[in-house]
Backbone as XML, in Angstrom:
<?xml version="1.0"?>
<chain id="A" units="angstrom">
  <residue number="1" name="UNK">
    <atom name="N" x="-6.870" y="10.692" z="-0.359"/>
    <atom name="CA" x="-7.404" y="9.754" z="0.600"/>
    <atom name="C" x="-7.405" y="10.354" z="2.001"/>
  </residue>
  <residue number="2" name="UNK">
    <atom name="N" x="-6.309" y="10.990" z="2.349"/>
    <atom name="CA" x="-6.230" y="11.611" z="3.667"/>
    <atom name="C" x="-7.266" y="12.715" z="3.782"/>
  </residue>
  <residue number="3" name="UNK">
    <atom name="N" x="-7.476" y="13.454" z="2.708"/>
    <atom name="CA" x="-8.483" y="14.500" z="2.685"/>
    <atom name="C" x="-9.896" y="13.968" z="2.855"/>
  </residue>
  <residue number="4" name="UNK">
    <atom name="N" x="-10.088" y="12.689" z="2.584"/>
    <atom name="CA" x="-11.388" y="12.042" z="2.765"/>
    <atom name="C" x="-11.442" y="11.242" z="4.059"/>
  </residue>
  <residue number="5" name="UNK">
    <atom name="N" x="-10.609" y="11.616" z="5.013"/>
    <atom name="CA" x="-10.611" y="11.066" z="6.371"/>
    <atom name="C" x="-10.042" y="9.653" z="6.511"/>
  </residue>
  <residue number="6" name="UNK">
    <atom name="N" x="-9.314" y="9.181" z="5.520"/>
    <atom name="CA" x="-8.672" y="7.882" z="5.668"/>
    <atom name="C" x="-7.396" y="8.069" z="6.481"/>
  </residue>
  <residue number="7" name="UNK">
    <atom name="N" x="-7.262" y="7.305" z="7.542"/>
    <atom name="CA" x="-6.083" y="7.379" z="8.413"/>
    <atom name="C" x="-5.241" y="6.111" z="8.306"/>
  </residue>
  <residue number="8" name="UNK">
    <atom name="N" x="-5.871" y="5.012" z="7.921"/>
    <atom name="CA" x="-5.168" y="3.728" z="7.762"/>
    <atom name="C" x="-5.161" y="3.370" z="6.276"/>
  </residue>
  <residue number="9" name="UNK">
    <atom name="N" x="-4.073" y="3.768" z="5.628"/>
    <atom name="CA" x="-3.965" y="3.594" z="4.188"/>
    <atom name="C" x="-2.921" y="2.517" z="3.899"/>
  </residue>
  <residue number="10" name="UNK">
    <atom name="N" x="-3.364" y="1.483" z="3.218"/>
    <atom name="CA" x="-2.460" y="0.411" z="2.842"/>
    <atom name="C" x="-1.672" y="0.783" z="1.601"/>
  </residue>
  <residue number="11" name="UNK">
    <atom name="N" x="-0.498" y="0.212" z="1.480"/>
    <atom name="CA" x="0.356" y="0.425" z="0.310"/>
    <atom name="C" x="0.772" y="-0.936" z="-0.224"/>
  </residue>
  <residue number="12" name="UNK">
    <atom name="N" x="0.414" y="-1.221" z="-1.467"/>
    <atom name="CA" x="0.862" y="-2.443" z="-2.126"/>
    <atom name="C" x="1.881" y="-2.011" z="-3.167"/>
  </residue>
  <residue number="13" name="UNK">
    <atom name="N" x="3.127" y="-2.289" z="-2.850"/>
    <atom name="CA" x="4.262" y="-1.781" z="-3.590"/>
    <atom name="C" x="5.076" y="-2.942" z="-4.156"/>
  </residue>
  <residue number="14" name="UNK">
    <atom name="N" x="6.053" y="-2.629" z="-4.972"/>
    <atom name="CA" x="6.972" y="-3.638" z="-5.489"/>
    <atom name="C" x="8.095" y="-3.893" z="-4.503"/>
  </residue>
  <residue number="15" name="UNK">
    <atom name="N" x="9.059" y="-4.666" z="-4.935"/>
    <atom name="CA" x="10.210" y="-4.974" z="-4.088"/>
    <atom name="C" x="10.987" y="-3.698" z="-3.785"/>
  </residue>
  <residue number="16" name="UNK">
    <atom name="N" x="11.398" y="-3.538" z="-2.539"/>
    <atom name="CA" x="12.033" y="-2.291" z="-2.107"/>
    <atom name="C" x="13.382" y="-2.034" z="-2.773"/>
  </residue>
  <residue number="17" name="UNK">
    <atom name="N" x="14.028" y="-3.046" z="-3.326"/>
    <atom name="CA" x="15.313" y="-2.825" z="-3.994"/>
    <atom name="C" x="15.149" y="-2.156" z="-5.366"/>
  </residue>
  <residue number="18" name="UNK">
    <atom name="N" x="13.934" y="-2.079" z="-5.863"/>
    <atom name="CA" x="13.684" y="-1.392" z="-7.139"/>
    <atom name="C" x="13.566" y="0.108" z="-6.892"/>
  </residue>
  <residue number="19" name="UNK">
    <atom name="N" x="14.167" y="0.892" z="-7.749"/>
    <atom name="CA" x="14.186" y="2.336" z="-7.578"/>
    <atom name="C" x="12.780" y="2.919" z="-7.451"/>
  </residue>
  <residue number="20" name="UNK">
    <atom name="N" x="11.885" y="2.542" z="-8.364"/>
    <atom name="CA" x="10.534" y="3.115" z="-8.337"/>
    <atom name="C" x="9.784" y="2.727" z="-7.066"/>
  </residue>
  <residue number="21" name="UNK">
    <atom name="N" x="10.003" y="1.527" z="-6.582"/>
    <atom name="CA" x="9.352" y="1.102" z="-5.338"/>
    <atom name="C" x="9.842" y="1.940" z="-4.168"/>
  </residue>
  <residue number="22" name="UNK">
    <atom name="N" x="11.143" y="2.176" z="-4.129"/>
    <atom name="CA" x="11.707" y="3.010" z="-3.068"/>
    <atom name="C" x="11.158" y="4.427" z="-3.103"/>
  </residue>
  <residue number="23" name="UNK">
    <atom name="N" x="11.019" y="4.978" z="-4.298"/>
    <atom name="CA" x="10.475" y="6.334" z="-4.438"/>
    <atom name="C" x="9.010" y="6.393" z="-4.014"/>
  </residue>
  <residue number="24" name="UNK">
    <atom name="N" x="8.251" y="5.383" z="-4.352"/>
    <atom name="CA" x="6.845" y="5.343" z="-3.954"/>
    <atom name="C" x="6.709" y="5.214" z="-2.441"/>
  </residue>
  <residue number="25" name="UNK">
    <atom name="N" x="7.585" y="4.425" z="-1.839"/>
    <atom name="CA" x="7.573" y="4.296" z="-0.388"/>
    <atom name="C" x="7.938" y="5.623" z="0.274"/>
  </residue>
  <residue number="26" name="UNK">
    <atom name="N" x="8.888" y="6.347" z="-0.291"/>
    <atom name="CA" x="9.250" y="7.669" z="0.231"/>
    <atom name="C" x="8.043" y="8.617" z="0.161"/>
  </residue>
  <residue number="27" name="UNK">
    <atom name="N" x="7.287" y="8.562" z="-0.918"/>
    <atom name="CA" x="6.093" y="9.394" z="-1.051"/>
    <atom name="C" x="5.035" y="9.044" z="-0.026"/>
  </residue>
  <residue number="28" name="UNK">
    <atom name="N" x="4.851" y="7.761" z="0.205"/>
    <atom name="CA" x="3.910" y="7.276" z="1.226"/>
    <atom name="C" x="4.327" y="7.802" z="2.602"/>
  </residue>
  <residue number="29" name="UNK">
    <atom name="N" x="5.615" y="7.644" z="2.905"/>
    <atom name="CA" x="6.147" y="8.134" z="4.187"/>
    <atom name="C" x="5.962" y="9.645" z="4.320"/>
  </residue>
  <residue number="30" name="UNK">
    <atom name="N" x="6.249" y="10.360" z="3.246"/>
    <atom name="CA" x="6.153" y="11.827" z="3.291"/>
    <atom name="C" x="4.711" y="12.285" z="3.491"/>
  </residue>
  <residue number="31" name="UNK">
    <atom name="N" x="3.774" y="11.659" z="2.814"/>
    <atom name="CA" x="2.365" y="12.029" z="2.987"/>
    <atom name="C" x="1.937" y="11.814" z="4.431"/>
  </residue>
  <residue number="32" name="UNK">
    <atom name="N" x="2.364" y="10.717" z="5.019"/>
    <atom name="CA" x="2.039" y="10.466" z="6.422"/>
    <atom name="C" x="2.674" y="11.520" z="7.327"/>
  </residue>
  <residue number="33" name="UNK">
    <atom name="N" x="3.916" y="11.855" z="7.055"/>
    <atom name="CA" x="4.605" y="12.872" z="7.869"/>
    <atom name="C" x="3.945" y="14.239" z="7.714"/>
  </residue>
  <residue number="34" name="UNK">
    <atom name="N" x="3.582" y="14.590" z="6.486"/>
    <atom name="CA" x="2.951" y="15.891" z="6.227"/>
    <atom name="C" x="1.652" y="16.061" z="6.991"/>
  </residue>
  <residue number="35" name="UNK">
    <atom name="N" x="0.951" y="14.969" z="7.232"/>
    <atom name="CA" x="-0.333" y="15.022" z="7.926"/>
    <atom name="C" x="-0.262" y="14.455" z="9.344"/>
  </residue>
  <residue number="36" name="UNK">
    <atom name="N" x="0.950" y="14.280" z="9.823"/>
    <atom name="CA" x="1.191" y="13.781" z="11.192"/>
    <atom name="C" x="0.455" y="12.473" z="11.466"/>
  </residue>
  <residue number="37" name="UNK">
    <atom name="N" x="0.483" y="11.580" z="10.499"/>
    <atom name="CA" x="-0.132" y="10.261" z="10.652"/>
    <atom name="C" x="0.952" y="9.227" z="10.924"/>
  </residue>
  <residue number="38" name="UNK">
    <atom name="N" x="0.672" y="8.352" z="11.869"/>
    <atom name="CA" x="1.602" y="7.274" z="12.172"/>
    <atom name="C" x="1.500" y="6.201" z="11.102"/>
  </residue>
  <residue number="39" name="UNK">
    <atom name="N" x="2.627" y="5.623" z="10.738"/>
    <atom name="CA" x="2.645" y="4.539" z="9.761"/>
    <atom name="C" x="2.599" y="3.203" z="10.496"/>
  </residue>
  <residue number="40" name="UNK">
    <atom name="N" x="1.632" y="2.390" z="10.134"/>
    <atom name="CA" x="1.540" y="1.032" z="10.652"/>
    <atom name="C" x="2.207" y="0.137" z="9.604"/>
  </residue>
  <residue number="41" name="UNK">
    <atom name="N" x="3.351" y="-0.419" z="9.919"/>
    <atom name="CA" x="4.109" y="-1.218" z="8.954"/>
    <atom name="C" x="3.350" y="-2.444" z="8.467"/>
  </residue>
  <residue number="42" name="UNK">
    <atom name="N" x="2.334" y="-2.872" z="9.202"/>
    <atom name="CA" x="1.507" y="-3.996" z="8.735"/>
    <atom name="C" x="0.731" y="-3.614" z="7.475"/>
  </residue>
  <residue number="43" name="UNK">
    <atom name="N" x="0.569" y="-2.330" z="7.236"/>
    <atom name="CA" x="-0.203" y="-1.867" z="6.088"/>
    <atom name="C" x="0.638" y="-1.717" z="4.824"/>
  </residue>
  <residue number="44" name="UNK">
    <atom name="N" x="1.933" y="-1.961" z="4.929"/>
    <atom name="CA" x="2.832" y="-1.816" z="3.786"/>
    <atom name="C" x="3.237" y="-3.202" z="3.295"/>
  </residue>
  <residue number="45" name="UNK">
    <atom name="N" x="2.904" y="-3.496" z="2.059"/>
    <atom name="CA" x="3.246" y="-4.786" z="1.453"/>
    <atom name="C" x="4.193" y="-4.535" z="0.283"/>
  </residue>
  <residue number="46" name="UNK">
    <atom name="N" x="5.394" y="-5.080" z="0.386"/>
    <atom name="CA" x="6.392" y="-4.977" z="-0.680"/>
    <atom name="C" x="6.525" y="-6.341" z="-1.331"/>
  </residue>
  <residue number="47" name="UNK">
    <atom name="N" x="5.904" y="-6.478" z="-2.480"/>
    <atom name="CA" x="5.935" y="-7.759" z="-3.182"/>
    <atom name="C" x="6.272" y="-7.481" z="-4.638"/>
  </residue>
  <residue number="48" name="UNK">
    <atom name="N" x="5.764" y="-8.278" z="-5.528"/>
    <atom name="CA" x="6.045" y="-8.071" z="-6.944"/>
    <atom name="C" x="5.014" y="-7.176" z="-7.610"/>
  </residue>
  <residue number="49" name="UNK">
    <atom name="N" x="5.345" y="-6.734" z="-8.798"/>
    <atom name="CA" x="4.410" y="-5.938" z="-9.594"/>
    <atom name="C" x="3.637" y="-6.863" z="-10.529"/>
  </residue>
  <residue number="50" name="UNK">
    <atom name="N" x="2.788" y="-7.701" z="-9.968"/>
    <atom name="CA" x="2.006" y="-8.621" z="-10.779"/>
    <atom name="C" x="0.644" y="-8.852" z="-10.129"/>
  </residue>
  <residue number="51" name="UNK">
    <atom name="N" x="-0.266" y="-9.430" z="-10.890"/>
    <atom name="CA" x="-1.632" y="-9.647" z="-10.408"/>
    <atom name="C" x="-1.676" y="-10.501" z="-9.145"/>
  </residue>
  <residue number="52" name="UNK">
    <atom name="N" x="-0.928" y="-11.599" z="-9.140"/>
    <atom name="CA" x="-0.948" y="-12.511" z="-8.000"/>
    <atom name="C" x="-0.481" y="-11.796" z="-6.732"/>
  </residue>
  <residue number="53" name="UNK">
    <atom name="N" x="0.573" y="-11.033" z="-6.826"/>
    <atom name="CA" x="1.080" y="-10.296" z="-5.662"/>
    <atom name="C" x="0.066" y="-9.267" z="-5.174"/>
  </residue>
  <residue number="54" name="UNK">
    <atom name="N" x="-0.585" y="-8.590" z="-6.104"/>
    <atom name="CA" x="-1.604" y="-7.617" z="-5.723"/>
    <atom name="C" x="-2.754" y="-8.268" z="-4.983"/>
  </residue>
  <residue number="55" name="UNK">
    <atom name="N" x="-3.233" y="-9.379" z="-5.527"/>
    <atom name="CA" x="-4.329" y="-10.107" z="-4.896"/>
    <atom name="C" x="-3.944" y="-10.608" z="-3.509"/>
  </residue>
  <residue number="56" name="UNK">
    <atom name="N" x="-2.794" y="-11.286" z="-3.418"/>
    <atom name="CA" x="-2.364" y="-11.864" z="-2.144"/>
    <atom name="C" x="-2.092" y="-10.779" z="-1.092"/>
  </residue>
  <residue number="57" name="UNK">
    <atom name="N" x="-1.532" y="-9.672" z="-1.519"/>
    <atom name="CA" x="-1.265" y="-8.578" z="-0.581"/>
    <atom name="C" x="-2.561" y="-7.986" z="-0.040"/>
  </residue>
  <residue number="58" name="UNK">
    <atom name="N" x="-3.555" y="-7.826" z="-0.902"/>
    <atom name="CA" x="-4.835" y="-7.288" z="-0.440"/>
    <atom name="C" x="-5.515" y="-8.258" z="0.529"/>
  </residue>
  <residue number="59" name="UNK">
    <atom name="N" x="-5.466" y="-9.540" z="0.232"/>
    <atom name="CA" x="-6.048" y="-10.536" z="1.136"/>
    <atom name="C" x="-5.383" y="-10.434" z="2.513"/>
  </residue>
  <residue number="60" name="UNK">
    <atom name="N" x="-4.057" y="-10.327" z="2.540"/>
    <atom name="CA" x="-3.343" y="-10.190" z="3.818"/>
    <atom name="C" x="-3.769" y="-8.929" z="4.562"/>
  </residue>
  <residue number="61" name="UNK">
    <atom name="N" x="-3.893" y="-7.833" z="3.844"/>
    <atom name="CA" x="-4.303" y="-6.576" z="4.480"/>
    <atom name="C" x="-5.707" y="-6.675" z="5.065"/>
  </residue>
  <residue number="62" name="UNK">
    <atom name="N" x="-6.613" y="-7.284" z="4.331"/>
    <atom name="CA" x="-7.997" y="-7.343" z="4.783"/>
    <atom name="C" x="-8.201" y="-8.343" z="5.918"/>
  </residue>
  <residue number="63" name="UNK">
    <atom name="N" x="-7.255" y="-9.237" z="6.134"/>
    <atom name="CA" x="-7.341" y="-10.180" z="7.249"/>
    <atom name="C" x="-6.809" y="-9.594" z="8.550"/>
  </residue>
  <residue number="64" name="UNK">
    <atom name="N" x="-6.222" y="-8.403" z="8.503"/>
    <atom name="CA" x="-5.712" y="-7.775" z="9.715"/>
    <atom name="C" x="-6.852" y="-7.477" z="10.684"/>
  </residue>
  <residue number="65" name="UNK">
    <atom name="N" x="-6.559" y="-7.482" z="11.953"/>
    <atom name="CA" x="-7.555" y="-7.142" z="12.966"/>
    <atom name="C" x="-8.112" y="-5.744" z="12.712"/>
  </residue>
  <residue number="66" name="UNK">
    <atom name="N" x="-7.242" y="-4.834" z="12.306"/>
    <atom name="CA" x="-7.636" y="-3.462" z="11.988"/>
    <atom name="C" x="-7.173" y="-3.175" z="10.560"/>
  </residue>
  <residue number="67" name="UNK">
    <atom name="N" x="-7.971" y="-3.582" z="9.558"/>
    <atom name="CA" x="-7.546" y="-3.445" z="8.158"/>
    <atom name="C" x="-7.548" y="-1.984" z="7.697"/>
  </residue>
  <residue number="68" name="UNK">
    <atom name="N" x="-6.926" y="-1.727" z="6.562"/>
    <atom name="CA" x="-6.919" y="-0.360" z="6.034"/>
    <atom name="C" x="-8.305" y="0.054" z="5.566"/>
  </residue>
  <residue number="69" name="UNK">
    <atom name="N" x="-8.523" y="1.357" z="5.567"/>
    <atom name="CA" x="-9.777" y="1.895" z="5.034"/>
    <atom name="C" x="-9.623" y="2.296" z="3.573"/>
  </residue>
  <residue number="70" name="UNK">
    <atom name="N" x="-8.374" y="2.330" z="3.109"/>
    <atom name="CA" x="-8.063" y="2.637" z="1.712"/>
    <atom name="C" x="-6.742" y="1.953" z="1.375"/>
  </residue>
  <residue number="71" name="UNK">
    <atom name="N" x="-6.529" y="1.706" z="0.086"/>
    <atom name="CA" x="-5.299" y="1.040" z="-0.350"/>
    <atom name="C" x="-4.774" y="1.728" z="-1.604"/>
  </residue>
  <residue number="72" name="UNK">
    <atom name="N" x="-3.458" y="1.930" z="-1.635"/>
    <atom name="CA" x="-2.781" y="2.454" z="-2.819"/>
    <atom name="C" x="-2.086" y="1.281" z="-3.499"/>
  </residue>
  <residue number="73" name="UNK">
    <atom name="N" x="-2.401" y="1.055" z="-4.748"/>
    <atom name="CA" x="-1.702" y="0.050" z="-5.550"/>
    <atom name="C" x="-0.710" y="0.804" z="-6.438"/>
  </residue>
  <residue number="74" name="UNK">
    <atom name="N" x="0.523" y="0.365" z="-6.449"/>
    <atom name="CA" x="1.586" y="1.116" z="-7.123"/>
    <atom name="C" x="1.883" y="0.656" z="-8.546"/>
  </residue>
  <residue number="75" name="UNK">
    <atom name="N" x="1.013" y="-0.144" z="-9.125"/>
    <atom name="CA" x="1.286" y="-0.666" z="-10.444"/>
    <atom name="C" x="-0.026" y="-1.134" z="-11.079"/>
  </residue>
  <residue number="76" name="UNK">
    <atom name="N" x="-0.084" y="-1.072" z="-12.385"/>
    <atom name="CA" x="-1.267" y="-1.500" z="-13.122"/>
    <atom name="C" x="-1.628" y="-2.953" z="-12.807"/>
  </residue>
  <residue number="77" name="UNK">
    <atom name="N" x="-0.636" y="-3.835" z="-12.836"/>
    <atom name="CA" x="-0.908" y="-5.258" z="-12.647"/>
    <atom name="C" x="-1.324" y="-5.585" z="-11.209"/>
  </residue>
  <residue number="78" name="UNK">
    <atom name="N" x="-0.734" y="-4.906" z="-10.230"/>
    <atom name="CA" x="-1.188" y="-5.140" z="-8.855"/>
    <atom name="C" x="-2.621" y="-4.637" z="-8.694"/>
  </residue>
  <residue number="79" name="UNK">
    <atom name="N" x="-2.951" y="-3.566" z="-9.383"/>
    <atom name="CA" x="-4.321" y="-3.049" z="-9.341"/>
    <atom name="C" x="-5.304" y="-4.082" z="-9.909"/>
  </residue>
  <residue number="80" name="UNK">
    <atom name="N" x="-4.941" y="-4.706" z="-10.999"/>
    <atom name="CA" x="-5.802" y="-5.746" z="-11.593"/>
    <atom name="C" x="-5.991" y="-6.887" z="-10.594"/>
  </residue>
  <residue number="81" name="UNK">
    <atom name="N" x="-4.930" y="-7.290" z="-9.909"/>
    <atom name="CA" x="-5.029" y="-8.350" z="-8.899"/>
    <atom name="C" x="-5.939" y="-7.961" z="-7.763"/>
  </residue>
  <residue number="82" name="UNK">
    <atom name="N" x="-5.885" y="-6.709" z="-7.353"/>
    <atom name="CA" x="-6.749" y="-6.223" z="-6.268"/>
    <atom name="C" x="-8.208" y="-6.254" z="-6.695"/>
  </residue>
  <residue number="83" name="UNK">
    <atom name="N" x="-8.469" y="-5.848" z="-7.896"/>
    <atom name="CA" x="-9.843" y="-5.803" z="-8.395"/>
    <atom name="C" x="-10.413" y="-7.216" z="-8.508"/>
  </residue>
  <residue number="84" name="UNK">
    <atom name="N" x="-9.578" y="-8.149" z="-8.911"/>
    <atom name="CA" x="-10.053" y="-9.542" z="-9.031"/>
    <atom name="C" x="-10.389" y="-10.098" z="-7.671"/>
  </residue>
</chain>
C-alpha cells in the first residue's frame, strides 16, 4: 500500500489484549516507522474479529474529515464486514 502512494492507511484490528492483535499493531507501527510515516491514531480501530465490528469500524473511518486512502483488515470476518 505504501508503495502505491498510500500515506493514510487504516487498520481494523482485534482487541489489543489479544496476542495476534498486538503483533499486527506492531507490524503496522513498524511499517510506518520504516517509511517515516506518521501514525494518525484515528485510523486505528481495535474492536472484535467479527463482521459487525469490521463494518462499524469502516463506517467510522470513512466518516472522518480526512479518511484513509486504504484499509488493512486483520481478520477474515472483519474483511467480510467491510465488504458488506
